[in-house]
All heavy atoms as TSV, in Angstrom:
chain	resi	resn	atom	element	x	y	z
A	1	MET	N	N	0.862	-1.173	0.000
A	1	MET	CA	C	0.000	0.000	0.000
A	1	MET	C	C	0.896	1.219	0.000
A	1	MET	O	O	1.650	1.430	-0.905
A	1	MET	CB	C	-0.937	-0.093	1.205
A	1	MET	CG	C	-1.673	1.136	1.557
A	1	MET	SD	S	-3.258	1.658	0.903
A	1	MET	CE	C	-3.882	0.660	-0.299
A	2	GLY	N	N	0.882	1.983	1.028
A	2	GLY	CA	C	1.672	3.215	1.083
A	2	GLY	C	C	2.165	3.435	2.494
A	2	GLY	O	O	2.321	2.492	3.264
A	3	LYS	N	N	2.367	4.664	2.837
A	3	LYS	CA	C	2.822	5.000	4.187
A	3	LYS	C	C	1.639	5.076	5.132
A	3	LYS	O	O	0.520	5.368	4.735
A	3	LYS	CB	C	3.548	6.337	4.166
A	3	LYS	CG	C	4.824	6.279	3.368
A	3	LYS	CD	C	5.641	7.512	3.591
A	3	LYS	CE	C	6.952	7.347	2.850
A	3	LYS	NZ	N	7.943	8.279	3.282
A	4	TYR	N	N	1.913	4.834	6.383
A	4	TYR	CA	C	0.900	4.920	7.425
A	4	TYR	C	C	0.875	6.327	7.985
A	4	TYR	O	O	1.883	7.015	8.014
A	4	TYR	CB	C	1.186	3.926	8.549
A	4	TYR	CG	C	0.925	2.510	8.141
A	4	TYR	CD1	C	1.927	1.745	7.561
A	4	TYR	CD2	C	-0.317	1.943	8.329
A	4	TYR	CE1	C	1.695	0.439	7.179
A	4	TYR	CE2	C	-0.558	0.644	7.949
A	4	TYR	CZ	C	0.449	-0.107	7.376
A	4	TYR	OH	O	0.206	-1.396	7.002
A	5	ASN	N	N	-0.300	6.736	8.451
A	5	ASN	CA	C	-0.454	8.053	9.053
A	5	ASN	C	C	-1.435	7.926	10.208
A	5	ASN	O	O	-2.402	7.174	10.125
A	5	ASN	CB	C	-0.985	9.031	8.014
A	5	ASN	CG	C	-0.673	10.459	8.348
A	5	ASN	OD1	O	-0.335	10.774	9.483
A	5	ASN	ND2	N	-0.779	11.319	7.363
A	6	THR	N	N	-1.187	8.651	11.279
A	6	THR	CA	C	-2.084	8.628	12.423
A	6	THR	C	C	-2.834	9.947	12.472
A	6	THR	O	O	-2.238	11.015	12.379
A	6	THR	CB	C	-1.292	8.440	13.734
A	6	THR	OG1	O	-0.565	7.215	13.640
A	6	THR	CG2	C	-2.219	8.399	14.930
A	7	VAL	N	N	-4.147	9.848	12.602
A	7	VAL	CA	C	-4.988	11.039	12.640
A	7	VAL	C	C	-5.895	10.943	13.856
A	7	VAL	O	O	-6.506	9.907	14.106
A	7	VAL	CB	C	-5.857	11.140	11.360
A	7	VAL	CG1	C	-6.739	12.366	11.396
A	7	VAL	CG2	C	-4.990	11.137	10.122
A	8	ARG	N	N	-5.981	12.012	14.620
A	8	ARG	CA	C	-6.893	12.044	15.762
A	8	ARG	C	C	-8.215	12.629	15.293
A	8	ARG	O	O	-8.247	13.703	14.700
A	8	ARG	CB	C	-6.311	12.891	16.887
A	8	ARG	CG	C	-5.079	12.267	17.491
A	8	ARG	CD	C	-4.582	13.119	18.650
A	8	ARG	NE	N	-3.310	12.645	19.130
A	8	ARG	CZ	C	-3.168	11.754	20.102
A	8	ARG	NH1	N	-4.221	11.257	20.689
A	8	ARG	NH2	N	-1.963	11.361	20.476
A	9	LEU	N	N	-9.287	11.905	15.568
A	9	LEU	CA	C	-10.620	12.324	15.144
A	9	LEU	C	C	-11.551	12.416	16.341
A	9	LEU	O	O	-11.419	11.629	17.287
A	9	LEU	CB	C	-11.194	11.315	14.137
A	9	LEU	CG	C	-10.401	11.093	12.857
A	9	LEU	CD1	C	-10.985	9.938	12.075
A	9	LEU	CD2	C	-10.382	12.350	12.021
A	10	PRO	N	N	-12.519	13.324	16.298
A	10	PRO	CA	C	-13.506	13.379	17.373
A	10	PRO	C	C	-14.346	12.091	17.369
A	10	PRO	O	O	-14.542	11.460	16.324
A	10	PRO	CB	C	-14.366	14.590	17.040
A	10	PRO	CG	C	-13.867	15.142	15.765
A	10	PRO	CD	C	-12.711	14.339	15.302
A	11	GLN	N	N	-14.837	11.717	18.522
A	11	GLN	CA	C	-15.601	10.475	18.655
A	11	GLN	C	C	-16.793	10.431	17.696
A	11	GLN	O	O	-17.108	9.394	17.137
A	11	GLN	CB	C	-16.078	10.291	20.102
A	11	GLN	CG	C	-16.708	8.935	20.358
A	11	GLN	CD	C	-15.726	7.789	20.111
A	11	GLN	OE1	O	-14.598	7.824	20.566
A	11	GLN	NE2	N	-16.163	6.778	19.389
A	12	GLU	N	N	-17.450	11.574	17.506
A	12	GLU	CA	C	-18.611	11.625	16.600
A	12	GLU	C	C	-18.229	11.200	15.186
A	12	GLU	O	O	-18.945	10.439	14.534
A	12	GLU	CB	C	-19.187	13.040	16.575
A	12	GLU	CG	C	-20.365	13.193	15.638
A	12	GLU	CD	C	-20.832	14.639	15.524
A	12	GLU	OE1	O	-20.594	15.426	16.448
A	12	GLU	OE2	O	-21.428	14.956	14.495
A	13	LEU	N	N	-17.073	11.660	14.713
A	13	LEU	CA	C	-16.616	11.298	13.377
A	13	LEU	C	C	-16.225	9.828	13.311
A	13	LEU	O	O	-16.513	9.143	12.322
A	13	LEU	CB	C	-15.448	12.194	12.972
A	13	LEU	CG	C	-14.982	12.108	11.534
A	13	LEU	CD1	C	-16.130	12.294	10.557
A	13	LEU	CD2	C	-13.912	13.150	11.269
A	14	ILE	N	N	-15.618	9.319	14.354
A	14	ILE	CA	C	-15.262	7.894	14.403
A	14	ILE	C	C	-16.525	7.045	14.344
A	14	ILE	O	O	-16.578	6.052	13.611
A	14	ILE	CB	C	-14.444	7.582	15.674
A	14	ILE	CG1	C	-13.071	8.253	15.587
A	14	ILE	CG2	C	-14.290	6.083	15.883
A	14	ILE	CD1	C	-12.281	8.207	16.873
A	15	ASP	N	N	-17.540	7.450	15.081
A	15	ASP	CA	C	-18.805	6.708	15.063
A	15	ASP	C	C	-19.420	6.709	13.665
A	15	ASP	O	O	-19.921	5.681	13.197
A	15	ASP	CB	C	-19.798	7.302	16.061
A	15	ASP	CG	C	-19.339	7.146	17.504
A	15	ASP	OD1	O	-18.472	6.278	17.774
A	15	ASP	OD2	O	-19.856	7.892	18.363
A	16	ARG	N	N	-19.357	7.864	12.993
A	16	ARG	CA	C	-19.904	7.944	11.632
A	16	ARG	C	C	-19.109	7.065	10.666
A	16	ARG	O	O	-19.680	6.415	9.789
A	16	ARG	CB	C	-19.915	9.392	11.164
A	16	ARG	CG	C	-20.940	10.246	11.906
A	16	ARG	CD	C	-20.835	11.698	11.564
A	16	ARG	NE	N	-21.114	11.932	10.153
A	16	ARG	CZ	C	-20.908	13.101	9.550
A	16	ARG	NH1	N	-20.420	14.119	10.233
A	16	ARG	NH2	N	-21.187	13.240	8.277
A	17	LEU	N	N	-17.786	7.047	10.824
A	17	LEU	CA	C	-16.947	6.188	9.975
A	17	LEU	C	C	-17.280	4.714	10.186
A	17	LEU	O	O	-17.402	3.946	9.229
A	17	LEU	CB	C	-15.467	6.422	10.274
A	17	LEU	CG	C	-14.842	7.675	9.689
A	17	LEU	CD1	C	-13.471	7.914	10.295
A	17	LEU	CD2	C	-14.737	7.541	8.181
A	18	ARG	N	N	-17.410	4.314	11.449
A	18	ARG	CA	C	-17.730	2.914	11.750
A	18	ARG	C	C	-19.101	2.527	11.199
A	18	ARG	O	O	-19.279	1.429	10.669
A	18	ARG	CB	C	-17.668	2.673	13.251
A	18	ARG	CG	C	-16.251	2.684	13.775
A	18	ARG	CD	C	-16.211	2.433	15.254
A	18	ARG	NE	N	-14.830	2.419	15.723
A	18	ARG	CZ	C	-14.467	2.701	16.954
A	18	ARG	NH1	N	-15.373	3.021	17.862
A	18	ARG	NH2	N	-13.199	2.672	17.292
A	19	LYS	N	N	-20.064	3.436	11.321
A	19	LYS	CA	C	-21.413	3.172	10.812
A	19	LYS	C	C	-21.378	2.977	9.291
A	19	LYS	O	O	-21.978	2.045	8.754
A	19	LYS	CB	C	-22.332	4.332	11.184
A	19	LYS	CG	C	-23.764	4.134	10.799
A	19	LYS	CD	C	-24.624	5.299	11.290
A	19	LYS	CE	C	-26.074	5.108	10.893
A	19	LYS	NZ	N	-26.893	6.237	11.356
A	20	LYS	N	N	-20.649	3.853	8.594
A	20	LYS	CA	C	-20.544	3.716	7.140
A	20	LYS	C	C	-19.798	2.440	6.778
A	20	LYS	O	O	-20.140	1.761	5.810
A	20	LYS	CB	C	-19.852	4.930	6.540
A	20	LYS	CG	C	-19.806	4.869	5.027
A	20	LYS	CD	C	-19.490	6.185	4.394
A	20	LYS	CE	C	-19.626	6.041	2.887
A	20	LYS	NZ	N	-19.586	7.325	2.221
A	21	SER	N	N	-18.786	2.102	7.562
A	21	SER	CA	C	-18.031	0.887	7.327
A	21	SER	C	C	-18.938	-0.342	7.420
A	21	SER	O	O	-18.897	-1.233	6.561
A	21	SER	CB	C	-16.891	0.786	8.338
A	21	SER	OG	O	-16.237	-0.450	8.243
A	22	ARG	N	N	-19.763	-0.387	8.461
A	22	ARG	CA	C	-20.697	-1.521	8.611
A	22	ARG	C	C	-21.722	-1.549	7.477
A	22	ARG	O	O	-22.030	-2.602	6.932
A	22	ARG	CB	C	-21.408	-1.437	9.951
A	22	ARG	CG	C	-20.558	-1.834	11.126
A	22	ARG	CD	C	-21.386	-2.007	12.393
A	22	ARG	NE	N	-22.119	-0.798	12.750
A	22	ARG	CZ	C	-21.652	0.173	13.522
A	22	ARG	NH1	N	-20.431	0.081	14.015
A	22	ARG	NH2	N	-22.395	1.215	13.815
A	23	ARG	N	N	-22.221	-0.351	7.120
A	23	ARG	CA	C	-23.253	-0.270	6.085
A	23	ARG	C	C	-22.719	-0.706	4.718
A	23	ARG	O	O	-23.401	-1.382	3.963
A	23	ARG	CB	C	-23.791	1.165	6.016
A	23	ARG	CG	C	-25.012	1.337	5.163
A	23	ARG	CD	C	-25.591	2.745	5.224
A	23	ARG	NE	N	-24.702	3.714	4.613
A	23	ARG	CZ	C	-24.118	4.721	5.235
A	23	ARG	NH1	N	-24.345	4.925	6.520
A	23	ARG	NH2	N	-23.310	5.545	4.605
A	24	THR	N	N	-21.482	-0.326	4.399
A	24	THR	CA	C	-20.922	-0.636	3.083
A	24	THR	C	C	-20.154	-1.951	3.053
A	24	THR	O	O	-19.878	-2.474	1.976
A	24	THR	CB	C	-19.965	0.486	2.635
A	24	THR	OG1	O	-18.901	0.601	3.577
A	24	THR	CG2	C	-20.706	1.814	2.485
A	25	GLY	N	N	-19.781	-2.441	4.240
A	25	GLY	CA	C	-18.989	-3.666	4.292
A	25	GLY	C	C	-17.513	-3.431	3.994
A	25	GLY	O	O	-16.771	-4.384	3.773
A	26	LEU	N	N	-17.094	-2.182	3.980
A	26	LEU	CA	C	-15.701	-1.844	3.711
A	26	LEU	C	C	-14.971	-1.578	5.026
A	26	LEU	O	O	-15.579	-1.106	5.986
A	26	LEU	CB	C	-15.614	-0.576	2.844
A	26	LEU	CG	C	-16.243	-0.655	1.460
A	26	LEU	CD1	C	-16.249	0.723	0.807
A	26	LEU	CD2	C	-15.491	-1.653	0.595
A	27	PRO	N	N	-13.661	-1.834	5.066
A	27	PRO	CA	C	-12.896	-1.492	6.263
A	27	PRO	C	C	-12.883	0.025	6.477
A	27	PRO	O	O	-12.973	0.797	5.518
A	27	PRO	CB	C	-11.482	-1.986	5.947
A	27	PRO	CG	C	-11.599	-2.872	4.768
A	27	PRO	CD	C	-12.853	-2.498	4.052
A	28	VAL	N	N	-12.764	0.444	7.734
A	28	VAL	CA	C	-12.768	1.867	8.067
A	28	VAL	C	C	-11.657	2.599	7.308
A	28	VAL	O	O	-11.865	3.701	6.795
A	28	VAL	CB	C	-12.614	2.086	9.591
A	28	VAL	CG1	C	-12.428	3.552	9.921
A	28	VAL	CG2	C	-13.816	1.530	10.325
A	29	GLY	N	N	-10.488	1.990	7.200
A	29	GLY	CA	C	-9.373	2.617	6.482
A	29	GLY	C	C	-9.723	2.924	5.041
A	29	GLY	O	O	-9.356	3.982	4.506
A	30	ARG	N	N	-10.431	2.010	4.396
A	30	ARG	CA	C	-10.811	2.237	3.001
A	30	ARG	C	C	-11.847	3.361	2.898
A	30	ARG	O	O	-11.800	4.166	1.979
A	30	ARG	CB	C	-11.361	0.963	2.366
A	30	ARG	CG	C	-11.604	1.178	0.873
A	30	ARG	CD	C	-11.927	-0.083	0.136
A	30	ARG	NE	N	-10.801	-1.007	0.234
A	30	ARG	CZ	C	-10.888	-2.298	-0.072
A	30	ARG	NH1	N	-12.029	-2.815	-0.470
A	30	ARG	NH2	N	-9.840	-3.072	0.031
A	31	VAL	N	N	-12.764	3.419	3.865
A	31	VAL	CA	C	-13.759	4.500	3.883
A	31	VAL	C	C	-13.037	5.846	4.011
A	31	VAL	O	O	-13.368	6.808	3.311
A	31	VAL	CB	C	-14.778	4.308	5.029
A	31	VAL	CG1	C	-15.691	5.512	5.152
A	31	VAL	CG2	C	-15.595	3.035	4.820
A	32	VAL	N	N	-12.034	5.911	4.870
A	32	VAL	CA	C	-11.257	7.143	5.054
A	32	VAL	C	C	-10.527	7.499	3.768
A	32	VAL	O	O	-10.563	8.655	3.315
A	32	VAL	CB	C	-10.266	7.010	6.231
A	32	VAL	CG1	C	-9.312	8.192	6.283
A	32	VAL	CG2	C	-11.018	6.862	7.539
A	33	ARG	N	N	-9.855	6.521	3.141
A	33	ARG	CA	C	-9.126	6.789	1.895
A	33	ARG	C	C	-10.057	7.300	0.815
A	33	ARG	O	O	-9.738	8.246	0.088
A	33	ARG	CB	C	-8.393	5.537	1.417
A	33	ARG	CG	C	-7.112	5.272	2.167
A	33	ARG	CD	C	-6.280	4.186	1.517
A	33	ARG	NE	N	-6.964	2.896	1.472
A	33	ARG	CZ	C	-6.991	2.019	2.471
A	33	ARG	NH1	N	-6.377	2.303	3.609
A	33	ARG	NH2	N	-7.616	0.872	2.348
A	34	GLN	N	N	-11.245	6.693	0.694
A	34	GLN	CA	C	-12.200	7.135	-0.321
A	34	GLN	C	C	-12.663	8.567	-0.060
A	34	GLN	O	O	-12.813	9.355	-0.991
A	34	GLN	CB	C	-13.408	6.197	-0.371
A	34	GLN	CG	C	-13.093	4.858	-0.987
A	34	GLN	CD	C	-14.282	3.907	-0.938
A	34	GLN	OE1	O	-15.256	4.128	-0.218
A	34	GLN	NE2	N	-14.198	2.838	-1.708
A	35	ALA	N	N	-12.870	8.905	1.207
A	35	ALA	CA	C	-13.302	10.261	1.548
A	35	ALA	C	C	-12.212	11.277	1.210
A	35	ALA	O	O	-12.503	12.352	0.670
A	35	ALA	CB	C	-13.668	10.341	3.026
A	36	VAL	N	N	-10.960	10.935	1.493
A	36	VAL	CA	C	-9.850	11.842	1.188
A	36	VAL	C	C	-9.714	12.001	-0.325
A	36	VAL	O	O	-9.580	13.112	-0.844
A	36	VAL	CB	C	-8.535	11.340	1.821
A	36	VAL	CG1	C	-7.344	12.139	1.319
A	36	VAL	CG2	C	-8.627	11.395	3.334
A	37	GLU	N	N	-9.756	10.893	-1.055
A	37	GLU	CA	C	-9.644	10.947	-2.517
A	37	GLU	C	C	-10.792	11.753	-3.116
A	37	GLU	O	O	-10.597	12.556	-4.030
A	37	GLU	CB	C	-9.633	9.533	-3.097
A	37	GLU	CG	C	-8.349	8.793	-2.826
A	37	GLU	CD	C	-8.422	7.318	-3.211
A	37	GLU	OE1	O	-9.495	6.859	-3.660
A	37	GLU	OE2	O	-7.413	6.631	-3.046
A	38	SER	N	N	-11.992	11.562	-2.596
A	38	SER	CA	C	-13.165	12.297	-3.077
A	38	SER	C	C	-13.000	13.792	-2.838
A	38	SER	O	O	-13.337	14.620	-3.682
A	38	SER	CB	C	-14.417	11.784	-2.373
A	38	SER	OG	O	-15.528	12.558	-2.711
A	39	SER	N	N	-12.454	14.151	-1.685
A	39	SER	CA	C	-12.222	15.556	-1.364
A	39	SER	C	C	-11.262	16.189	-2.367
A	39	SER	O	O	-11.502	17.293	-2.855
A	39	SER	CB	C	-11.656	15.666	0.047
A	39	SER	OG	O	-11.257	16.980	0.316
A	40	PHE	N	N	-10.188	15.487	-2.701
A	40	PHE	CA	C	-9.217	16.017	-3.653
A	40	PHE	C	C	-9.806	16.095	-5.052
A	40	PHE	O	O	-9.568	17.052	-5.776
A	40	PHE	CB	C	-7.944	15.176	-3.668
A	40	PHE	CG	C	-7.070	15.397	-2.470
A	40	PHE	CD1	C	-6.527	14.322	-1.794
A	40	PHE	CD2	C	-6.788	16.670	-2.013
A	40	PHE	CE1	C	-5.715	14.517	-0.691
A	40	PHE	CE2	C	-5.979	16.872	-0.915
A	40	PHE	CZ	C	-5.441	15.789	-0.254
A	41	SER	N	N	-10.599	15.103	-5.449
A	41	SER	CA	C	-11.149	15.126	-6.804
A	41	SER	C	C	-12.165	16.256	-6.958
A	41	SER	O	O	-12.248	16.882	-8.004
A	41	SER	CB	C	-11.769	13.777	-7.170
A	41	SER	OG	O	-12.925	13.530	-6.416
A	42	ARG	N	N	-12.940	16.560	-5.902
A	42	ARG	CA	C	-13.873	17.699	-5.976
A	42	ARG	C	C	-13.099	18.994	-6.131
A	42	ARG	O	O	-13.494	19.883	-6.875
A	42	ARG	CB	C	-14.734	17.761	-4.713
A	42	ARG	CG	C	-15.906	16.837	-4.724
A	42	ARG	CD	C	-16.888	17.186	-3.616
A	42	ARG	NE	N	-16.267	17.312	-2.305
A	42	ARG	CZ	C	-16.159	16.334	-1.415
A	42	ARG	NH1	N	-16.630	15.139	-1.698
A	42	ARG	NH2	N	-15.588	16.541	-0.250
A	43	GLU	N	N	-11.979	19.096	-5.439
A	43	GLU	CA	C	-11.139	20.287	-5.507
A	43	GLU	C	C	-10.556	20.448	-6.910
A	43	GLU	O	O	-10.504	21.543	-7.442
A	43	GLU	CB	C	-10.013	20.136	-4.486
A	43	GLU	CG	C	-9.260	21.382	-4.156
A	43	GLU	CD	C	-8.270	21.113	-3.042
A	43	GLU	OE1	O	-8.654	21.161	-1.869
A	43	GLU	OE2	O	-7.100	20.834	-3.373
A	44	GLU	N	N	-10.159	19.352	-7.514
A	44	GLU	CA	C	-9.545	19.394	-8.841
A	44	GLU	C	C	-10.562	19.685	-9.935
A	44	GLU	O	O	-10.211	20.194	-10.984
A	44	GLU	CB	C	-8.845	18.065	-9.122
A	44	GLU	CG	C	-7.637	17.846	-8.240
A	44	GLU	CD	C	-7.144	16.405	-8.257
A	44	GLU	OE1	O	-7.767	15.571	-8.936
A	44	GLU	OE2	O	-6.154	16.127	-7.579
A	45	LYS	N	N	-11.833	19.379	-9.698
A	45	LYS	CA	C	-12.860	19.596	-10.716
A	45	LYS	C	C	-13.167	21.066	-10.921
A	45	LYS	O	O	-13.727	21.455	-11.919
A	45	LYS	CB	C	-14.150	18.852	-10.345
A	45	LYS	CG	C	-14.039	17.365	-10.523
A	45	LYS	CD	C	-15.325	16.682	-10.160
A	45	LYS	CE	C	-15.157	15.179	-10.251
A	45	LYS	NZ	N	-16.337	14.472	-9.798
A	46	ASN	N	N	-12.832	21.916	-9.963
A	46	ASN	CA	C	-13.106	23.337	-10.082
A	46	ASN	C	C	-11.789	24.108	-9.980
A	46	ASN	O	O	-11.456	24.646	-8.929
A	46	ASN	CB	C	-14.092	23.798	-9.006
A	46	ASN	CG	C	-14.652	25.163	-9.316
A	46	ASN	OD1	O	-14.152	25.870	-10.187
A	46	ASN	ND2	N	-15.684	25.540	-8.602
A	47	PRO	N	N	-11.042	24.195	-11.099
A	47	PRO	CA	C	-9.734	24.840	-11.046
A	47	PRO	C	C	-9.807	26.328	-10.725
A	47	PRO	O	O	-8.826	26.919	-10.301
A	47	PRO	CB	C	-9.165	24.605	-12.449
A	47	PRO	CG	C	-10.344	24.353	-13.306
A	47	PRO	CD	C	-11.374	23.711	-12.415
A	48	LEU	N	N	-10.965	26.967	-10.901
A	48	LEU	CA	C	-11.081	28.393	-10.596
A	48	LEU	C	C	-11.027	28.673	-9.105
A	48	LEU	O	O	-10.787	29.814	-8.695
A	48	LEU	CB	C	-12.374	28.957	-11.188
A	48	LEU	CG	C	-12.437	28.944	-12.718
A	48	LEU	CD1	C	-13.774	29.485	-13.193
A	48	LEU	CD2	C	-11.303	29.747	-13.324
A	49	LEU	N	N	-11.230	27.646	-8.262
A	49	LEU	CA	C	-11.142	27.848	-6.822
A	49	LEU	C	C	-9.754	28.324	-6.407
A	49	LEU	O	O	-9.592	28.970	-5.383
A	49	LEU	CB	C	-11.496	26.560	-6.076
A	49	LEU	CG	C	-12.971	26.206	-6.047
A	49	LEU	CD1	C	-13.173	24.888	-5.315
A	49	LEU	CD2	C	-13.784	27.296	-5.374
A	50	GLU	N	N	-8.767	28.030	-7.236
A	50	GLU	CA	C	-7.409	28.473	-6.951
A	50	GLU	C	C	-7.335	29.997	-6.895
A	50	GLU	O	O	-6.520	30.574	-6.191
A	50	GLU	CB	C	-6.465	27.949	-8.039
A	50	GLU	CG	C	-5.041	28.376	-7.888
A	50	GLU	CD	C	-4.168	27.863	-9.030
A	50	GLU	OE1	O	-4.563	26.923	-9.723
A	50	GLU	OE2	O	-3.088	28.433	-9.203
A	51	PHE	N	N	-8.216	30.671	-7.638
A	51	PHE	CA	C	-8.178	32.124	-7.726
A	51	PHE	C	C	-9.218	32.803	-6.837
A	51	PHE	O	O	-9.346	34.027	-6.860
A	51	PHE	CB	C	-8.396	32.555	-9.179
A	51	PHE	CG	C	-7.371	31.975	-10.103
A	51	PHE	CD1	C	-7.707	30.964	-10.983
A	51	PHE	CD2	C	-6.058	32.419	-10.076
A	51	PHE	CE1	C	-6.763	30.417	-11.829
A	51	PHE	CE2	C	-5.105	31.873	-10.909
A	51	PHE	CZ	C	-5.461	30.873	-11.794
A	52	ALA	N	N	-9.958	32.060	-6.059
A	52	ALA	CA	C	-10.978	32.641	-5.191
A	52	ALA	C	C	-10.343	33.615	-4.211
A	52	ALA	O	O	-9.372	33.294	-3.535
A	52	ALA	CB	C	-11.720	31.541	-4.442
A	53	GLY	N	N	-10.880	34.821	-4.162
A	53	GLY	CA	C	-10.392	35.837	-3.244
A	53	GLY	C	C	-9.166	36.590	-3.718
A	53	GLY	O	O	-8.623	37.406	-2.999
A	54	VAL	N	N	-8.729	36.347	-4.945
A	54	VAL	CA	C	-7.508	36.969	-5.447
A	54	VAL	C	C	-7.800	38.267	-6.200
A	54	VAL	O	O	-6.959	39.133	-6.308
A	54	VAL	CB	C	-6.745	35.983	-6.365
A	54	VAL	CG1	C	-5.524	36.620	-6.972
A	54	VAL	CG2	C	-6.372	34.745	-5.591
A	55	ILE	N	N	-9.014	38.420	-6.714
A	55	ILE	CA	C	-9.357	39.578	-7.546
A	55	ILE	C	C	-9.269	40.858	-6.714
A	55	ILE	O	O	-9.799	40.944	-5.614
A	55	ILE	CB	C	-10.765	39.409	-8.153
A	55	ILE	CG1	C	-10.777	38.166	-9.040
A	55	ILE	CG2	C	-11.171	40.651	-8.924
A	55	ILE	CD1	C	-12.129	37.785	-9.542
A	56	LYS	N	N	-8.623	41.873	-7.274
A	56	LYS	CA	C	-8.430	43.144	-6.579
A	56	LYS	C	C	-9.156	44.256	-7.334
A	56	LYS	O	O	-9.409	44.144	-8.518
A	56	LYS	CB	C	-6.944	43.490	-6.486
A	56	LYS	CG	C	-6.152	42.504	-5.672
A	56	LYS	CD	C	-4.696	42.897	-5.621
A	56	LYS	CE	C	-3.930	41.853	-4.831
A	56	LYS	NZ	N	-2.503	42.118	-4.809
A	57	GLY	N	N	-9.468	45.332	-6.625
A	57	GLY	CA	C	-9.996	46.507	-7.288
A	57	GLY	C	C	-11.461	46.793	-7.013
A	57	GLY	O	O	-11.909	47.903	-7.190
A	58	GLY	N	N	-12.230	45.826	-6.597
A	58	GLY	CA	C	-13.645	46.042	-6.304
A	58	GLY	C	C	-13.829	46.483	-4.870
A	58	GLY	O	O	-12.865	46.632	-4.112
A	59	PRO	N	N	-15.082	46.721	-4.466
A	59	PRO	CA	C	-15.320	47.079	-3.070
A	59	PRO	C	C	-14.955	45.909	-2.161
A	59	PRO	O	O	-15.081	44.750	-2.554
A	59	PRO	CB	C	-16.817	47.374	-3.020
A	59	PRO	CG	C	-17.385	46.698	-4.207
A	59	PRO	CD	C	-16.313	46.631	-5.235
A	60	ARG	N	N	-14.496	46.200	-0.957
A	60	ARG	CA	C	-14.106	45.138	-0.025
A	60	ARG	C	C	-15.302	44.287	0.337
A	60	ARG	O	O	-15.194	43.097	0.551
A	60	ARG	CB	C	-13.506	45.742	1.241
A	60	ARG	CG	C	-12.258	46.556	0.925
A	60	ARG	CD	C	-11.481	46.814	2.148
A	60	ARG	NE	N	-10.655	45.608	2.273
A	60	ARG	CZ	C	-10.090	45.222	3.390
A	60	ARG	NH1	N	-10.241	45.910	4.467
A	60	ARG	NH2	N	-9.359	44.134	3.428
A	61	ASP	N	N	-16.474	44.916	0.418
A	61	ASP	CA	C	-17.693	44.197	0.764
A	61	ASP	C	C	-18.718	44.509	-0.310
A	61	ASP	O	O	-19.146	45.652	-0.452
A	61	ASP	CB	C	-18.190	44.658	2.144
A	61	ASP	CG	C	-19.426	43.921	2.591
A	61	ASP	OD1	O	-19.894	43.030	1.852
A	61	ASP	OD2	O	-19.939	44.236	3.672
A	62	VAL	N	N	-19.088	43.537	-1.088
A	62	VAL	CA	C	-20.006	43.757	-2.208
A	62	VAL	C	C	-21.310	44.387	-1.731
A	62	VAL	O	O	-21.924	45.172	-2.429
A	62	VAL	CB	C	-20.283	42.426	-2.951
A	62	VAL	CG1	C	-21.270	42.636	-4.076
A	62	VAL	CG2	C	-18.993	41.872	-3.493
A	63	SER	N	N	-21.722	44.080	-0.517
A	63	SER	CA	C	-22.978	44.636	-0.017
A	63	SER	C	C	-22.879	46.137	0.208
A	63	SER	O	O	-23.878	46.808	0.424
A	63	SER	CB	C	-23.396	43.939	1.280
A	63	SER	OG	O	-22.464	44.193	2.290
A	64	SER	N	N	-21.663	46.722	0.142
A	64	SER	CA	C	-21.512	48.161	0.337
A	64	SER	C	C	-21.794	48.942	-0.941
A	64	SER	O	O	-21.837	50.152	-0.928
A	64	SER	CB	C	-20.101	48.482	0.845
A	64	SER	OG	O	-19.146	48.179	-0.152
A	65	ARG	N	N	-22.015	48.250	-2.059
A	65	ARG	CA	C	-22.327	48.926	-3.318
A	65	ARG	C	C	-23.700	49.580	-3.241
A	65	ARG	O	O	-24.645	48.992	-2.733
A	65	ARG	CB	C	-22.279	47.928	-4.472
A	65	ARG	CG	C	-20.899	47.406	-4.728
A	65	ARG	CD	C	-20.826	46.297	-5.737
A	65	ARG	NE	N	-21.765	46.430	-6.839
A	65	ARG	CZ	C	-22.118	45.406	-7.603
A	65	ARG	NH1	N	-21.642	44.210	-7.369
A	65	ARG	NH2	N	-22.957	45.593	-8.579
A	66	LYS	N	N	-23.810	50.777	-3.757
A	66	LYS	CA	C	-25.086	51.487	-3.730
A	66	LYS	C	C	-26.112	50.733	-4.555
A	66	LYS	O	O	-25.810	50.168	-5.599
A	66	LYS	CB	C	-24.918	52.889	-4.269
A	66	LYS	CG	C	-24.086	53.767	-3.369
A	66	LYS	CD	C	-23.984	55.164	-3.914
A	66	LYS	CE	C	-23.121	56.000	-2.984
A	66	LYS	NZ	N	-22.970	57.354	-3.452
A	67	GLY	N	N	-27.335	50.722	-4.064
A	67	GLY	CA	C	-28.412	50.047	-4.768
A	67	GLY	C	C	-28.589	48.604	-4.353
A	67	GLY	O	O	-29.550	47.957	-4.746
A	68	PHE	N	N	-27.665	48.077	-3.564
A	68	PHE	CA	C	-27.768	46.689	-3.144
A	68	PHE	C	C	-27.985	46.568	-1.652
A	68	PHE	O	O	-27.992	45.493	-1.097
A	68	PHE	CB	C	-26.508	45.908	-3.553
A	68	PHE	CG	C	-26.398	45.734	-5.028
A	68	PHE	CD1	C	-25.689	46.657	-5.788
A	68	PHE	CD2	C	-27.023	44.687	-5.660
A	68	PHE	CE1	C	-25.597	46.489	-7.156
A	68	PHE	CE2	C	-26.935	44.530	-7.032
A	68	PHE	CZ	C	-26.224	45.438	-7.784
A	69	SER	N	N	-28.169	47.687	-0.990
A	69	SER	CA	C	-28.358	47.696	0.439
A	69	SER	C	C	-29.827	47.477	0.776
A	69	SER	O	O	-30.708	47.909	0.046
A	69	SER	CB	C	-27.890	49.033	1.030
A	69	SER	OG	O	-28.169	49.068	2.396
A	70	ARG	N	N	-30.113	46.824	1.876
A	70	ARG	CA	C	-31.497	46.597	2.312
A	70	ARG	C	C	-32.001	47.755	3.171
A	70	ARG	O	O	-33.103	47.730	3.644
A	70	ARG	CB	C	-31.597	45.303	3.087
A	70	ARG	CG	C	-31.337	44.109	2.240
A	70	ARG	CD	C	-31.485	42.857	3.049
A	70	ARG	NE	N	-31.128	41.718	2.254
A	70	ARG	CZ	C	-31.899	40.687	2.066
A	70	ARG	NH1	N	-33.070	40.613	2.639
A	70	ARG	NH2	N	-31.517	39.685	1.314
A	71	GLU	N	N	-31.153	48.726	3.423
A	71	GLU	CA	C	-31.540	49.838	4.294
A	71	GLU	C	C	-32.420	50.820	3.571
A	71	GLU	O	O	-32.417	51.036	2.445
A	71	GLU	CB	C	-30.290	50.536	4.819
A	71	GLU	CG	C	-29.475	49.630	5.685
A	71	GLU	CD	C	-28.189	50.310	6.123
A	71	GLU	OE1	O	-28.022	51.521	5.926
A	71	GLU	OE2	O	-27.338	49.593	6.668
C-alpha cells in the first residue's frame, strides 16, 4: 500500500466512519481513503477555486455597493 499516518478524530466522526463501514462492508481505512480521494477530486474539478479571493480593485464588501443595500 503506502505510508501509514495517524490522525486524531472526534468520537462523533469515528462513530460515523464505523457506521458507514458496517453499512458498506468496507474497512474503516478504506472509507477514510475514499473520503480523502473524493475531497481532492472535488477540488480538482473546479480549477477556478485556486483564484478565489484573489481579484483586486472592487469594493471590499459587495454589499456596500449602492443600490444593493437593504436599508
